Each structure stands twice: as C-alpha cells, then as structure tokens.
C-alpha positions in Angstrom: 169.1 104.8 132.4 169.9 102.0 130.0 167.4 103.3 127.4 168.9 106.8 127.7 172.3 105.4 127.1 171.2 103.5 124.0 169.4 106.6 122.6 172.5 108.8 123.1 174.7 106.1 121.4 172.4 105.9 118.4 172.3 109.7 118.1 176.1 109.9 118.2 176.4 107.2 115.5 173.9 109.1 113.3 175.9 112.3 113.8 179.2 110.6 113.0 177.7 109.1 109.8 176.3 112.4 108.7 179.7 114.1 109.3 181.5 111.4 107.4 179.0 111.7 104.5 179.4 115.4 104.4 183.1 115.1 104.3 183.2 112.7 101.4 180.1 113.4 99.3 181.7 116.4 97.6 185.2 115.2 97.3 184.8 114.4 93.6 183.2 117.8 92.7 186.3 119.4 91.4 187.2 116.3 89.3 183.7 116.2 87.9 183.7 119.9 87.2 186.9 119.6 85.1 185.5 116.5 83.2 182.2 118.3 82.4 184.0 121.4 81.2 186.2 119.3 78.9 183.1 117.4 77.5 181.2 120.6 76.9 184.0 122.7 75.4 185.1 119.7 73.3 181.8 119.7 71.4 181.2 122.5 68.9 177.5 122.7 69.6 178.0 123.0 73.4 180.5 125.9 73.5 178.0 128.1 75.3 177.1 125.5 78.0 178.2 126.2 81.6 178.2 123.9 84.5 178.5 123.7 88.3 178.8 120.7 90.6 177.5 120.3 94.2 177.8 117.0 96.0 178.0 115.1 92.6 175.0 116.9 91.2 175.8 118.7 87.9 173.8 121.7 86.9 174.0 122.7 83.3 173.2 126.3 82.2 173.8 128.4 79.1 172.4 128.2 75.6 172.4 125.8 72.6 170.8 126.1 69.1 168.8 122.8 69.0 166.8 120.9 71.6 168.8 117.8 70.6 172.0 119.6 71.7 170.4 120.2 75.2 169.7 116.4 75.4 173.2 115.6 74.3 174.8 117.8 76.9 172.9 116.0 79.7 173.9 112.6 78.3 177.6 113.6 78.2 177.4 114.8 81.8 175.6 111.6 83.1 178.4 109.4 81.7 181.1 111.0 83.8 182.3 109.0 86.7 180.9 109.8 90.2 178.1 112.0 88.8 174.9 111.2 90.8 172.5 113.5 88.9 172.1 116.2 86.3 169.9 119.3 86.4 169.5 120.4 82.8 168.7 124.2 82.8 170.1 124.8 79.4 168.0 127.2 77.2 167.4 126.5 73.6 168.1 129.8 72.0 168.3 128.9 68.3 166.0 130.1 65.5 162.5 131.2 66.4 159.8 129.7 64.1 156.1 130.6 64.2 154.1 127.9 65.9 151.9 127.2 62.8 154.9 127.0 60.5 156.8 124.7 62.9 153.7 122.4 63.4 153.3 122.0 59.6 157.0 121.2 59.1 157.0 118.7 61.9 153.7 117.1 60.7 155.2 116.5 57.3 158.4 115.1 58.6 156.6 112.7 61.0 154.2 111.6 58.3 157.0 110.4 56.1 158.8 108.7 59.0 158.7 104.9 59.1 157.0 104.8 55.6 157.7 101.3 54.3 158.1 99.7 57.7 155.7 97.1 59.0 154.6 99.2 61.9 153.7 102.3 59.9 150.0 101.6 59.8 149.8 100.6 63.5 151.3 103.8 65.0 149.4 107.0 65.7 151.0 110.3 66.6 149.5 113.8 67.2 151.4 117.0 67.9 150.7 120.5 69.1 153.0 123.5 69.2 152.7 126.5 71.5 155.5 129.0 72.0 158.0 126.5 70.5 157.1 123.8 72.9 156.1 120.6 71.1 153.6 118.3 72.8 153.5 114.8 71.3 150.7 112.3 72.0 149.8 108.9 70.6 150.4 105.2 70.7 153.4 103.3 69.3 153.7 99.5 68.8 157.3 99.6 70.2 160.1 101.9 71.2 161.9 102.3 67.8 159.2 104.4 66.1 158.8 106.5 69.2 162.5 107.1 69.4 162.6 108.0 65.7 159.8 110.5 66.1 161.4 112.1 69.1 164.8 112.4 67.2 163.0 114.2 64.4 161.4 116.7 66.7 164.5 117.3 68.8 166.7 118.0 65.8 164.3 120.5 64.1 165.2 124.2 64.4 162.6 126.2 66.4 161.8 123.5 68.9 162.4 124.9 72.4 161.1 122.0 74.5 159.3 118.7 74.1 156.4 117.2 76.2 156.4 113.5 75.7 152.9 111.9 76.2 153.5 109.1 73.7 152.6 105.6 75.0 154.4 102.5 73.9 151.9 99.7 73.8 152.4 96.5 75.7 153.9 93.6 73.7 151.1 91.1 72.8 151.0 88.3 70.3 147.2 88.6 70.4 147.2 92.3 69.6 149.8 91.8 66.8 147.6 89.2 65.2 144.5 91.4 65.5 146.3 94.3 63.9 147.2 92.3 60.8 143.6 90.9 60.6 142.0 94.3 60.8 144.5 95.8 58.3 143.6 93.0 55.8 139.8 93.5 56.5 140.1 97.3 55.8 142.5 97.4 52.9 141.1 94.5 51.0 137.7 96.1 51.0 137.0 97.5 47.5 135.8 100.8 48.9 138.9 101.3 51.2 141.7 99.7 49.2 142.7 103.1 47.8 143.9 104.2 51.2 146.7 101.6 51.0 148.2 103.4 48.0 149.4 106.4 50.0 151.5 105.0 52.9 152.0 108.5 54.2 148.3 108.8 55.2 147.1 105.4 56.0 144.1 104.5 58.2 145.9 104.1 61.5 145.0 101.0 63.4 145.8 101.1 67.1 145.2 98.0 69.1 145.6 98.0 72.9 144.7 94.8 74.8 142.1 93.9 72.1 140.6 97.4 72.0 140.8 99.0 68.6 140.9 102.7 67.7 140.9 103.9 64.1 142.7 107.3 63.4 143.5 109.2 60.2 141.5 111.0 57.6 139.1 109.6 54.9 137.4 111.1 51.9 133.8 110.5 52.9 131.4 109.6 55.7 130.7 106.3 54.0 134.4 105.4 54.0 134.6 106.1 57.7 131.5 104.0 58.4 132.7 101.1 56.2 136.1 101.1 58.0 134.4 100.9 61.4 132.2 98.0 60.2 135.1 96.1 58.8 137.2 96.5 62.0 134.3 95.5 64.2 133.6 92.4 62.2 137.1 90.9 62.9 136.9 88.2 65.6 138.8 89.1 68.8 138.2 92.8 68.7 136.7 93.7 72.1 135.7 97.2 71.0 136.2 99.5 68.1 136.3 103.3 68.5 136.2 105.1 65.1 138.1 108.4 65.3 138.5 108.7 61.6 138.1 112.3 60.3 136.2 113.0 57.1 138.5 115.3 55.0 136.3 118.0 53.6 139.0 119.4 51.4 
C-alpha cells in the first residue's frame, strides 16, 4: 500500500510539473514574435523573411538574395530574449549562376584570400559546387582563415547553401615549428624557390600532429618529387604524404 501511495504521489507531481511547464513555456511567444518581426523588417535584406514562434522556438521562412543574409537572419533571431532555438528554413532565391562559373569565381576569390599572411602557405582548401550548393573541405591552422573563407563564400551571389567540412587543426607548438622548418626546406631549394614568388599558388604545407601533407600544383614530376624529399628530410616529420599535382598546362 505504501509503495502504491508513493507511486501515485510521484505521478501527480510529474503531471503538475508538466502542466506548469505547458502553461509557462509559451508565455513569451507573442513578445518574441513581435521582436523577430521588427528585426527582420528593420533590415533591407530581410524584408521577405517571415517568422513563427512556438514555445520559444523561432521558425524562419521566406526568401533572401544571399546565403549570408540567411545566416544573418538566424543570428538576429538568436539574440532575442527568451528565444530557445531557431529553425532556419529561409530559401536563398537570388541570382542563379552555373556551377562551373560559380566554382571558378569562388576558387579565384579564395586563392587571393589571406595572401601576405603568415598562415597562407599552411592552409589548404578545396571546393565543389553542385546545384548552387558549395562544399568546402580542407585544413586550417586556426579559426580566422576558415571564417574568412566562409564569409567569402556566403556573400557570393549564386551560393544557395554551404556544406562545411573544413577542419581547424589543433594548436601545437611542435606542429608550428615543423611547418616553418618544412617551408624553409622547400622554398630554399634552388629547384623549388620559384614557387615562393607566386603567393596565390604556393605549395601548401599541412601539418597535423607531426604528419605532413603537401597540396597544390607544380610544373613537373621532378618538382613534386623534390618537394616530397625535402619535406621528408626535416627532423620531426612522422610521415609525409605528397598530394602535389603536376600541372600539365
């Protein structure tokens, strides 16, 4: 009898808690709805964005011209008080650009990004475009170059969506030292020194926990082989994977 009484008491407490939650969870919805509408309609780029709120969850629909506008809409909604989540169902309905044309345009923009910065040689980024959806893959030394690349893609007309497969490499004094040593070994070689002249197309040196991967394009098979030999001769490199491509053009 005592066990039955305890079970009934617990069940009643759970029921009361659920009732109380149901009564209060949506009490801010109207306030949130008004705030979201003001945020969206207050921005020129978000005039065609609509919203609904259910138990603190904001659902955004409608259209924008750029993928970056879609991201900005969600950021604005998330900053509103009592918002517990955002479903971003906005459609990017701006200019339609052929996949090949869009990929070439993005590749050129990304190639010139971070030129002149220390990390330029040590970041690798690859992209693919299908039906306006841009997939980014690669390795970055830290967050800043990744954020810069993402901003370029998101603000380019024709980009409908972005798949982010870019990895930010773990911070490591050992890897940083190894990067510099390998860069010196490669670019001080008389055969390979010419690749340091064009910072837009350097030999990319990716180091992850002592494992080295070389990316980029070179003019001959000999250049590719020499780069691999120079990288492999640096003390501390656990392995070297040579993914340099010989440019036949």
